[in-house]
N, C-alpha and C positions, 0 to 999 in steps of 0.2 A: 498513606498518600491522601486519605480523606480527612485526616485530623485537622480541625479548624476550618474546613470548607463550608461555604454557605450554599445550600441546595434548596431550590424551589421545587416542591413536589406537586405537580398538577394531577388532580384526580377527577375522572369523568364518570358518567353514568353507565357503568358496566358491572356485571356480577363479579368481575375480577377485582373490583375495588376492595374486597376483603384482603387481598394480598398487600394492599398499601400499608396495613398495620404491621405486617412482618417486615416490609421494606423500610418503614420508618425506624422500627426497632433495630434493624441491622445497620442502618446508616448512623443512628445515634451511638450505637456501640463502637463504631469506628471513629467517633469524635466529631461527627458532622452536625452542624446546626441546620435543622430542617424547618422550612416554612411551607405549610400546606396551603394550596389554593385549590378550592373544589368548586365544581359547577353545581348549579341547583339540582340537576339530575343525580349527580354523584352522592348528594346527601340522602337520597332515597336508598342507597345501598350500604352506606357506612356512616355512622354518626360523627358530627364534628367533635363531640365530647371525647370519643375514643381517640380520634386523631390528635386533638389538642393535648390530651393526657400523655400520649406516647411521644409527641414532639416537644412538649413543654412550651408551646406557642399557641396563641389563639388562632383558630382556623379562619382564613379569609375566603369569603364567598361572594360578597356583594361589594359594589363600589362604595356604598354608604351604609355603615354598620349601625348608625344611630340617626336620629333626626335633629341632632344638635350642631350640624355643620361639619362634623368630623367625617373623613373619608379615607379610603385605602388608596394609596398612590401606587399605581402599576409602574410608574417611572422609577420611583425609589426602589421598588422590589427588583426591577430589572438591573439597576446599578448595584444592588447589594449582593446579587447572586454570583457564585463562581460557576454554577451550572444550573440548568433547568431540566427537570425530568418529568415527562407526562406519562404516568403509568397508573392505571390503564388509560389508553387513548382510544376512544371510540371512533367509528367511521365519521360520525357527525363532527366531532371536534377536529379530527384530521382534515376534513373538508373545509372547516372554518379557518384553520391555521393556513392551509394551502392557498386560500382565496382572500385572506385578510378580513374576514367577517368578525368584527370585534364587538360581539353582542353580550359578552360576559367577562368577568374579571380574569378568568384563566387565559382566554385568547388575547385580551388586551395586554396582560402581563407578558405573554409570549412575544407579541409584536414590539414590546418595549425592551425586551431582554437583550443585553449585549453579550451575555455569556453563551457558551456552547449549549445546544439544546439536544436532548435525547428523547426519543419517542418510542414507547413500547405499546404497539397496537394490541387490542383485545376485542374480538368480535366473532360472529359465526363464520364458518368457512366460506359460505357463498358471498357474504358481505366483504370478506377480506379479498376474495378472488375477483370481485366485480371490477370491471375496467375503470370505473370512476374512482374507486378506492386506490387501485394501483396507480392511476394517473396522479392522484393527490399525493401519494407517498413519493412518487418519482419527483414531484415538484418540491416537496419538502427536502428531499435529498439534494436537489439542485440548489436549494437555498443554503445548504451546508448543515442541515439537521442530520443527526445520526439516528437511523431506524434500528431499534433492537428487535430483530425479527421474532414474530410469535412462533410457537412450537406447534407440532401436530399432536392431537390426542382427542379425548372425549370432551365435547363442549357442553355449554349449558343446555343446548337444544337436544343433547344426547346423541347428536351426530358426531362423527369422527372425522377430523381434518385439521388443516392449519388455521389457527386463529387464537389459540391459548396464549395469554400473556406469558412472557418468559418469567421464570421463577425469580423471586427476590434476590437470592444469593448470587445468581448469575448476573442480574442487573447491577448489583453492587460491584461485582468483578469488572464489568464493563467500565464503570465509573473509575474504579481504581486503576485500571490499565490506562485510561485516558490521562489521568493526572500524573501517573508515573512517566508516561511519554512526555507530558508537558514539562515535567521537572528536568528531563534530559535535554529537551529542545529549547527551553527557555533561554532567551537572549542569544541563541545561536544565529549566525548569519548564513543563510542558505541561498545559493544561486540555482535557479531552475530555468531551463530552456523549454519552450513550448511551441507547438504549431508547425506549419510548413515554412519553407523558404521559397521565394520566387526568384528565378534567374531570367533576366530580361533578354528577349530576342530583339525586340524593338519597343517603342513606347507603349504599345498596346498588347503585346504578346509575351508570354513567359513560359518557362519550364517549371512545373511545380508538382505537387502531389496532393493526395486527398486528406491530409491531416486536418482535423478540426481544432486541435489544441485542447480538447476537453480533458485529456489525461494530465497534461501539464498544469492547467488551471486548477484542477482538483487537488493536485499535489501542493500547489502554492497555498490554497486555502487550508488544507490539512496542516501544513507546517506552521502557517501564521496563527491558526487557532490554538496551537500548542505553545505559543510564545516566541516563535522564531521571527526574525526580521528577514523577509524574503525579497530578493531581487529577481524578478521574473522577466527574462529576455524573451519576448514574444514575437513570433513571426506574424504575418497578416491573417488575423482571425477576427470574428465578430464578437468574441467573448469579452466580458468585463470582469476584472478582479474586484471582489467586494470588500475584502478585509483591509483595514487601514494600514496594516503592517506589511502590505505587499506593494513594492515599488515596481512599476511596469516600465520596461525599456522596450520600445517598439522598433523592430527592424524589418527589413524585407528580404534581403539576400543572405546567402550563407556567409559571405565575406563580412557583412555587417554584424551578423550574429557572432561570428568568430571574434571580431574586434571587441564587441561588448562583453563577451564571456571572458576573454583574456584580460581585459581591463578590470573586471569585477572580481575574478577568482582569487587573486592574492590575499584579499581581506576577508575571504569567506571561510567558514568552518566546513562547509560541504557544498557539493554541486550535484544536482540531479539533472541529467541530460536527456529529457524526454522528447525534445523536438525532432521532427522528421526533416533532417537537413539534407538538401540536395547534394549528392556526391559530385555532380558535374555542373558546369555552367557553359554557355556559349563563349567561344574564344573571343568573338567580337559582338558588339551590339550596335544595331543601326540607330542613328539619331532620328530617323524619320520612319514612318510606317512603311513596311515593305509592301509593295503593290504587286498583286498577282499578274496584272497586265504587263508589267515590265520585268517580272521575274518568273519565267515559266516553271522552272524547277529550282528548288532551294536545298542546299546541303549545309547542315549545321555541323561545325567542328566543335566538339566539346572538350573542355580541359578540366582537370580535377579541382574541386574546391578544397580549402584547408580542412583538415580533420580536427574538429573541435575537441573530441574526446581524447584523442591521442596527444594533442598539444597540451591540454590541461593535465593529463597523466604524466607528461614529461616534466612539468614544473610543480607537480604536487608536493607539498611540504609535509613533514611528519605531523600527524594529528588531523590533517585534512582528509575528508571522506569524499570519494568520487564514485558516483552511481551512473551507470550507462543503461541504455535501452537497446534491445535488438528485436526488430520485426523481421521474421523469416517466413519463407514459403516452403522450405525443405531443410532437413537435417538441422533443425533449430538448436538442439543442445550442443552439437558439435561446433556450429558457427558461434554460438554465444560463449562457449568456453574459450575458444580461440580469441575472440574479441576481448574477453575478460583479462586474459594474460597480456595480450599485445598492447592494450591501452592502459594497463596498470590501474584497473578499476578495483574498487573494494567489493562491489557486487554488481550484478547486471540483472535487469528485468527483461525476460523473454516473453514475447507473444508471437502468435502465428496466424497468418491469414487463412490457414486451413481450419481454424477453430471458428465455428459459427458464433457470431456475437462479439468477436474480438477484432481489434485493428481499427482502421480509420472510420470516422463518421459515426461510430456506434456510441451508445450511452453505457455500454457494458464492455468488459474486457476479461480475458482469461490469461493469467500469467504464470510463469515460473520464475523464482528468484534463485540465482546461482551465485555462489562465491567459490573460493579456492577449495573448500572442503565438501560442500554438498549442494544439492539443489532441492527446492521445495516447490511442489505444484499446488496451485490454488484453483478452486472452482470458478465458474463464471459468476461475476459480480458486477454491480454498478461501478463506474469509474471512481465515484466518491469512496466506495468501500475498498476498491483496489488501492486507492491512494493511502488509505489508512493502513493497509497491510504493508505497503512500502515504507511508510513513515515508522511503523513499528520496527521494521528491520533496520532502518536507519538509526533509530534510538539505541538498538543493541550495540552499535559501533561505539557508543559513548558510555555504555553501562559498565 
């Protein structure tokens, strides 16, 4: 999967820079073309001659390599790359990336890069655990960058804890997995629903839920980054889709989401239904604001909304993949299995409000994925990482 790929390898000022030599060698053996971009501090830990010899390309460190008017174009590099990997990534470089401080060639190239970006942190355990570092990593995740988590072990300080850069072979495997999924999703058309729906009572009041849409938007970005064309039917949220391959269809009510999903689904290869759709709506809606002074008590009569998952399952054609979500408060596995069968889903993503850090408004989620044969439990992760797990499972349907 890496043969012929163009990889920018960013190296920063960490003792783990020595691992970059092994990383380049492993990538080149896979048929990858590697262009090294190194920070000035990185050259204190490993020489450009070593890196250039292993990669068969001159190492780029400065904007201007000579005083004859020639210069290194970060824009051209960003267009050339199929992926950018920063390994090792120090706390300083992570902070600059997160805040757009383009004071060296590496960060400038990162800001210009249109390809997926992978970041492998390396630092002492207290630096890694510091709230500022964790906040910067969370910001990079929110930008769509993939963080290759460091491991625990003895560090350069001789302290033991989390901060060791992941081993080169494992990093190469992460890249291989990404490109394998991209090959399976490339040119696929995927429908994703996201966010809540609002069911109007009158012009200023509605019945809704706490969904932020973060899970659905993370799924849309993950699919688009792997080459899919995504139609994102979004309820009312404040989020913005970044990837140009995501077409956003904004709706408000369950009925509007139903119409948009039913219209789009026949031309899709898959649908991922992550929206928190209201099961009921008021039977009638007042055209004017209901006044407490003239309505002492109010009774709302609710009627069922159309079931989007069941409706799509009923018209699903051979070869189409349908993925549902289930948010439960009790007997989650039982309810998810029943929903899986009843709505003709290929697999279902289950989460529970009983799990801390899962559910509405969170930046994290804890899921199980169930199909007709098995269910797999996942630990608590960021929603961007959860999206990657779901996309990996989706890719299996086409493998």
